C-alpha positions in Angstrom: 7.7 -9.5 1.5 10.3 -7.1 0.1 9.4 -3.4 -0.2 10.0 -3.5 -4.0 7.5 -6.3 -4.3 4.9 -4.3 -2.4 5.5 -1.2 -4.6 5.2 -3.3 -7.7 1.9 -4.8 -6.7 0.4 -1.4 -5.8 1.7 0.1 -9.0 0.1 -2.6 -11.1 -3.3 -1.5 -9.7 -2.6 2.2 -9.2 -0.2 3.2 -11.9 0.1 6.8 -11.0 0.8 6.1 -7.3 3.7 7.6 -5.5 4.7 5.2 -2.8 6.9 5.6 0.3 7.3 2.5 2.4 9.2 2.2 5.7 10.2 -1.0 7.3 9.2 -0.3 10.9 10.9 -3.2 12.7 13.7 -4.1 10.3 12.1 -7.6 9.9 10.6 -7.3 6.3 7.2 -7.8 8.0 6.0 -4.6 9.5 5.7 -1.6 7.2 4.2 1.8 7.0 3.2 3.1 3.6 2.2 6.5 2.3 0.5 6.2 -1.0 -0.5 9.2 -3.1 -2.7 8.9 -6.2 -5.4 10.7 -8.2 -7.6 7.7 -8.0 -8.2 8.4 -4.3 -9.7 11.8 -5.0 -13.5 11.0 -4.6 -13.1 8.1 -2.3 -13.3 8.0 1.5 -10.4 6.6 3.5 -12.0 3.2 3.8 -12.5 2.9 0.1 -8.9 4.2 -0.5 -7.5 1.5 1.8 -9.6 -1.2 0.3 -8.1 -0.3 -3.1 -4.6 -0.7 -1.7 -5.4 -4.0 0.1 -7.0 -5.3 -3.1 -3.9 -4.4 -5.1 -1.9 -6.6 -2.6 -3.8 -9.6 -3.9 -4.3 -11.4 -0.6 -0.8 -11.0 0.6 -2.0 -9.1 3.7 -1.9 -11.5 6.7 0.0 -14.1 4.7 3.5 -13.0 3.6 2.7 -9.4 4.8 1.8 -9.3 8.4 1.5 -5.6 9.2 1.1 -2.7 6.8 -0.2 0.6 8.2 -1.5 2.6 5.2 -1.8 6.3 4.9 -3.5 7.4 1.6 -3.4 10.9 0.1 -5.2 12.1 -3.0 -3.1 14.4 -5.2 
C-alpha cells in the first residue's frame, strides 16, 4: 500500500491529522507512522490507535502488513 494511500485513508477519518510515514524496509509493506491530531486529546493510546486502524478500513493485515503507530494529541 503506497504511503499516499495510507495518508489519504487516515485524513478521510481524521481531517486535521498531520501524518509522517516512513517505509522501514523499503518494501511498501512495513511502515512507521506518527499521527498528530486534536481528536486524540481525551483518548488513551489504545483508543487513539483503534481510531487509526479503523480509518484504514480493514487494510491492516491485508495490503498493509506492518504499521507501527505513534499517536500524539496536539
